[in-house]
ZADO-1210 file (C-alpha; in nm, 4 decimals, padded with zeros to 6 digits):
<atoms>
<atom x="11.0851" y="10.4771" z="17.1954" code="UNK" pos="1"/>
<atom x="11.0316" y="10.3814" z="17.5523" code="UNK" pos="2"/>
<atom x="11.2432" y="10.4849" z="17.8478" code="UNK" pos="3"/>
<atom x="11.4212" y="10.1634" z="17.8451" code="UNK" pos="4"/>
<atom x="11.4953" y="10.1757" z="17.4703" code="UNK" pos="5"/>
<atom x="11.6683" y="10.5238" z="17.4979" code="UNK" pos="6"/>
<atom x="12.0519" y="10.5438" z="17.4091" code="UNK" pos="7"/>
<atom x="12.2538" y="10.5322" z="17.7472" code="UNK" pos="8"/>
<atom x="12.4183" y="10.8660" z="17.6397" code="UNK" pos="9"/>
<atom x="12.1340" y="11.0631" z="17.6085" code="UNK" pos="10"/>
<atom x="11.9956" y="10.9698" z="17.9407" code="UNK" pos="11"/>
<atom x="12.3190" y="11.0557" z="18.1180" code="UNK" pos="12"/>
<atom x="12.3012" y="11.4235" z="17.9524" code="UNK" pos="13"/>
<atom x="11.9765" y="11.5132" z="18.1033" code="UNK" pos="14"/>
<atom x="11.9917" y="11.8564" z="18.2857" code="UNK" pos="15"/>
<atom x="12.3357" y="11.9314" z="18.1714" code="UNK" pos="16"/>
<atom x="12.2480" y="12.2397" z="17.9571" code="UNK" pos="17"/>
<atom x="12.0689" y="12.3763" z="18.2791" code="UNK" pos="18"/>
<atom x="12.3729" y="12.3236" z="18.4891" code="UNK" pos="19"/>
<atom x="12.5968" y="12.4867" z="18.2402" code="UNK" pos="20"/>
<atom x="12.3525" y="12.7823" z="18.1833" code="UNK" pos="21"/>
<atom x="12.3568" y="12.8202" z="18.5810" code="UNK" pos="22"/>
<atom x="12.7481" y="12.8308" z="18.5680" code="UNK" pos="23"/>
<atom x="12.7875" y="13.0652" z="18.2887" code="UNK" pos="24"/>
<atom x="12.4966" y="13.3196" z="18.3325" code="UNK" pos="25"/>
<atom x="12.6547" y="13.5085" z="18.6401" code="UNK" pos="26"/>
<atom x="12.9619" y="13.5827" z="18.4341" code="UNK" pos="27"/>
<atom x="12.7570" y="13.7004" z="18.1357" code="UNK" pos="28"/>
<atom x="12.5409" y="13.9252" z="18.3653" code="UNK" pos="29"/>
<atom x="12.8354" y="14.0758" z="18.5429" code="UNK" pos="30"/>
<atom x="12.9991" y="14.1549" z="18.2192" code="UNK" pos="31"/>
<atom x="12.6738" y="14.2893" z="18.0693" code="UNK" pos="32"/>
<atom x="12.6338" y="14.5029" z="18.3898" code="UNK" pos="33"/>
<atom x="12.9808" y="14.6330" z="18.3782" code="UNK" pos="34"/>
<atom x="12.9226" y="14.7482" z="17.9973" code="UNK" pos="35"/>
<atom x="12.6065" y="14.9356" z="18.1070" code="UNK" pos="36"/>
<atom x="12.7450" y="15.0741" z="18.4224" code="UNK" pos="37"/>
<atom x="13.0562" y="15.2218" z="18.2419" code="UNK" pos="38"/>
<atom x="12.8568" y="15.3366" z="17.9419" code="UNK" pos="39"/>
<atom x="12.6321" y="15.5563" z="18.1798" code="UNK" pos="40"/>
<atom x="12.9373" y="15.6905" z="18.3422" code="UNK" pos="41"/>
<atom x="13.1037" y="15.7825" z="18.0071" code="UNK" pos="42"/>
<atom x="12.7702" y="15.9544" z="17.9164" code="UNK" pos="43"/>
<atom x="12.7564" y="16.1426" z="18.2450" code="UNK" pos="44"/>
<atom x="13.1245" y="16.2629" z="18.2072" code="UNK" pos="45"/>
<atom x="13.0634" y="16.3695" z="17.8563" code="UNK" pos="46"/>
<atom x="12.7641" y="16.5630" z="17.9861" code="UNK" pos="47"/>
<atom x="12.9501" y="16.7265" z="18.2443" code="UNK" pos="48"/>
<atom x="13.2310" y="16.8114" z="18.0245" code="UNK" pos="49"/>
<atom x="12.9908" y="16.9669" z="17.7630" code="UNK" pos="50"/>
<atom x="12.8176" y="17.1821" z="18.0449" code="UNK" pos="51"/>
<atom x="13.1432" y="17.3060" z="18.1872" code="UNK" pos="52"/>
<atom x="13.2426" y="17.4306" z="17.8245" code="UNK" pos="53"/>
<atom x="12.9062" y="17.5727" z="17.7336" code="UNK" pos="54"/>
<atom x="12.9297" y="17.7406" z="18.0709" code="UNK" pos="55"/>
<atom x="13.2584" y="17.8976" z="18.0119" code="UNK" pos="56"/>
<atom x="13.1496" y="17.9897" z="17.6586" code="UNK" pos="57"/>
<atom x="12.8500" y="18.1715" z="17.8218" code="UNK" pos="58"/>
<atom x="13.0751" y="18.3651" z="18.0245" code="UNK" pos="59"/>
<atom x="13.2693" y="18.4767" z="17.7124" code="UNK" pos="60"/>
<atom x="12.9605" y="18.5695" z="17.5125" code="UNK" pos="61"/>
<atom x="12.7605" y="18.7211" z="17.7970" code="UNK" pos="62"/>
<atom x="12.6489" y="19.0842" z="17.6720" code="UNK" pos="63"/>
<atom x="12.6705" y="19.3193" z="17.9822" code="UNK" pos="64"/>
<atom x="12.4692" y="19.6276" z="18.0034" code="UNK" pos="65"/>
<atom x="12.7466" y="19.8706" z="18.0939" code="UNK" pos="66"/>
<atom x="12.7367" y="20.0850" z="18.3941" code="UNK" pos="67"/>
<atom x="13.1243" y="20.1291" z="18.4293" code="UNK" pos="68"/>
<atom x="13.2034" y="19.8513" z="18.6740" code="UNK" pos="69"/>
<atom x="13.4165" y="19.5824" z="18.5638" code="UNK" pos="70"/>
<atom x="13.3907" y="19.3653" z="18.8869" code="UNK" pos="71"/>
<atom x="13.0209" y="19.3663" z="18.8385" code="UNK" pos="72"/>
<atom x="13.0586" y="19.2835" z="18.4690" code="UNK" pos="73"/>
<atom x="13.2817" y="18.9844" z="18.5834" code="UNK" pos="74"/>
<atom x="13.0348" y="18.8806" z="18.8608" code="UNK" pos="75"/>
<atom x="12.7591" y="18.8910" z="18.6017" code="UNK" pos="76"/>
<atom x="12.9610" y="18.6894" z="18.3570" code="UNK" pos="77"/>
<atom x="13.0438" y="18.4251" z="18.6116" code="UNK" pos="78"/>
<atom x="12.6676" y="18.3915" z="18.7035" code="UNK" pos="79"/>
<atom x="12.5624" y="18.3481" z="18.3298" code="UNK" pos="80"/>
<atom x="12.8235" y="18.0665" z="18.3353" code="UNK" pos="81"/>
<atom x="12.6808" y="17.8983" z="18.6238" code="UNK" pos="82"/>
<atom x="12.3240" y="17.9182" z="18.5063" code="UNK" pos="83"/>
<atom x="12.4136" y="17.7847" z="18.1570" code="UNK" pos="84"/>
<atom x="12.6107" y="17.4849" z="18.3356" code="UNK" pos="85"/>
<atom x="12.3211" y="17.4051" z="18.5604" code="UNK" pos="86"/>
<atom x="12.0663" y="17.4254" z="18.2695" code="UNK" pos="87"/>
<atom x="12.2924" y="17.1809" z="18.0681" code="UNK" pos="88"/>
<atom x="12.3009" y="16.9164" z="18.3534" code="UNK" pos="89"/>
<atom x="11.9170" y="16.9617" z="18.4811" code="UNK" pos="90"/>
<atom x="11.8674" y="16.5941" z="18.3925" code="UNK" pos="91"/>
<atom x="12.0905" y="16.4907" z="18.6361" code="UNK" pos="92"/>
<atom x="12.0158" y="16.5095" z="19.0315" code="UNK" pos="93"/>
<atom x="12.2636" y="16.6456" z="19.2758" code="UNK" pos="94"/>
<atom x="12.4979" y="16.8215" z="19.0143" code="UNK" pos="95"/>
<atom x="12.7027" y="17.0880" z="19.1637" code="UNK" pos="96"/>
<atom x="12.8336" y="17.3816" z="18.9570" code="UNK" pos="97"/>
<atom x="13.1045" y="17.6251" z="19.0969" code="UNK" pos="98"/>
<atom x="13.2134" y="17.9361" z="18.9366" code="UNK" pos="99"/>
<atom x="13.4486" y="18.1012" z="19.1853" code="UNK" pos="100"/>
<atom x="13.4928" y="18.4769" z="19.2007" code="UNK" pos="101"/>
<atom x="13.6483" y="18.5701" z="18.8546" code="UNK" pos="102"/>
<atom x="14.0043" y="18.7400" z="18.9027" code="UNK" pos="103"/>
<atom x="14.3334" y="18.7548" z="18.7297" code="UNK" pos="104"/>
<atom x="14.4681" y="18.4452" z="18.5607" code="UNK" pos="105"/>
<atom x="14.7362" y="18.2790" z="18.7487" code="UNK" pos="106"/>
<atom x="14.9630" y="18.2858" z="18.4436" code="UNK" pos="107"/>
<atom x="14.8795" y="18.6355" z="18.3467" code="UNK" pos="108"/>
<atom x="14.7840" y="18.9091" z="18.5984" code="UNK" pos="109"/>
<atom x="14.6695" y="19.1386" z="18.3035" code="UNK" pos="110"/>
<atom x="14.3964" y="18.8838" z="18.2101" code="UNK" pos="111"/>
<atom x="14.0771" y="18.7725" z="18.3705" code="UNK" pos="112"/>
<atom x="13.9790" y="18.4091" z="18.4092" code="UNK" pos="113"/>
<atom x="13.6456" y="18.2576" z="18.4583" code="UNK" pos="114"/>
<atom x="13.6420" y="17.8941" z="18.5673" code="UNK" pos="115"/>
<atom x="13.3596" y="17.6689" z="18.5563" code="UNK" pos="116"/>
<atom x="13.3624" y="17.3383" z="18.7556" code="UNK" pos="117"/>
<atom x="13.0969" y="17.0823" z="18.7190" code="UNK" pos="118"/>
<atom x="13.0715" y="16.7761" z="18.9595" code="UNK" pos="119"/>
<atom x="12.8519" y="16.4805" z="19.0075" code="UNK" pos="120"/>
<atom x="12.8819" y="16.2628" z="19.3231" code="UNK" pos="121"/>
<atom x="12.8535" y="15.9254" z="19.1538" code="UNK" pos="122"/>
<atom x="12.9157" y="15.6917" z="19.4537" code="UNK" pos="123"/>
<atom x="12.6167" y="15.8494" z="19.6543" code="UNK" pos="124"/>
<atom x="12.3846" y="15.8901" z="19.3637" code="UNK" pos="125"/>
<atom x="12.4861" y="15.6114" z="19.1046" code="UNK" pos="126"/>
<atom x="12.2486" y="15.5745" z="18.8019" code="UNK" pos="127"/>
<atom x="12.2163" y="15.1854" z="18.8356" code="UNK" pos="128"/>
<atom x="12.2269" y="15.0198" z="19.1636" code="UNK" pos="129"/>
<atom x="12.5891" y="14.8941" z="19.2316" code="UNK" pos="130"/>
<atom x="12.6932" y="14.5274" z="19.2638" code="UNK" pos="131"/>
<atom x="12.9083" y="14.4269" z="19.5590" code="UNK" pos="132"/>
<atom x="13.2417" y="14.3940" z="19.3901" code="UNK" pos="133"/>
<atom x="13.1783" y="14.6208" z="19.1041" code="UNK" pos="134"/>
<atom x="13.1667" y="14.9250" z="19.3342" code="UNK" pos="135"/>
<atom x="13.5270" y="14.8945" z="19.4092" code="UNK" pos="136"/>
<atom x="13.6330" y="15.0122" z="19.0636" code="UNK" pos="137"/>
<atom x="13.3451" y="15.2631" z="19.0146" code="UNK" pos="138"/>
<atom x="13.4501" y="15.6333" z="19.0611" code="UNK" pos="139"/>
<atom x="13.3571" y="15.8452" z="19.3740" code="UNK" pos="140"/>
<atom x="13.2974" y="16.1563" z="19.1802" code="UNK" pos="141"/>
<atom x="13.2894" y="16.2777" z="18.8087" code="UNK" pos="142"/>
<atom x="13.4206" y="16.6299" z="18.7600" code="UNK" pos="143"/>
<atom x="13.4863" y="16.8446" z="18.4647" code="UNK" pos="144"/>
<atom x="13.6354" y="17.2074" z="18.4608" code="UNK" pos="145"/>
<atom x="13.6515" y="17.4833" z="18.1712" code="UNK" pos="146"/>
<atom x="13.8110" y="17.8031" z="18.2139" code="UNK" pos="147"/>
<atom x="13.8020" y="18.1076" z="17.9923" code="UNK" pos="148"/>
<atom x="14.0166" y="18.4075" z="17.9475" code="UNK" pos="149"/>
<atom x="13.8709" y="18.7467" z="17.9089" code="UNK" pos="150"/>
<atom x="14.0588" y="19.0432" z="17.8258" code="UNK" pos="151"/>
<atom x="13.9904" y="19.3443" z="18.0585" code="UNK" pos="152"/>
<atom x="13.9253" y="19.5691" z="17.7262" code="UNK" pos="153"/>
<atom x="13.6437" y="19.3440" z="17.6549" code="UNK" pos="154"/>
<atom x="13.4742" y="19.2954" z="17.9987" code="UNK" pos="155"/>
<atom x="13.2531" y="19.6111" z="17.9698" code="UNK" pos="156"/>
</atoms>
């Protein structure tokens, strides 16, 4: 069929698919990008939660060579908790793990508490480059905390 013999409707539709694709593609790309970004954020948060819990559990399960010092035993338990949490998150750069000096629990002075806090500064170190407007709804930092209670009888 020559060009002059083509139906009038087909000739008017030339390029319409390309225009439609150009209009719809940015919307689909932003939706896909948001799904990937938030999926990574959830994966990081889950990893931080696991690291904090395992660190706290390490403080609970730590076997200390007794020299009679309960304060040294608590410090060693906190150090074991921090090391375990760091090892669990070594795949992430710039993760900070804090284990403040263990002391009496706020709700019971007769018990000792070891707290492990793991945080990741997502706004300064995102895993995927941020889009201009999507960065407004991204978290600045991801944090997870776990606390264990230790009976003074079981410290040493």
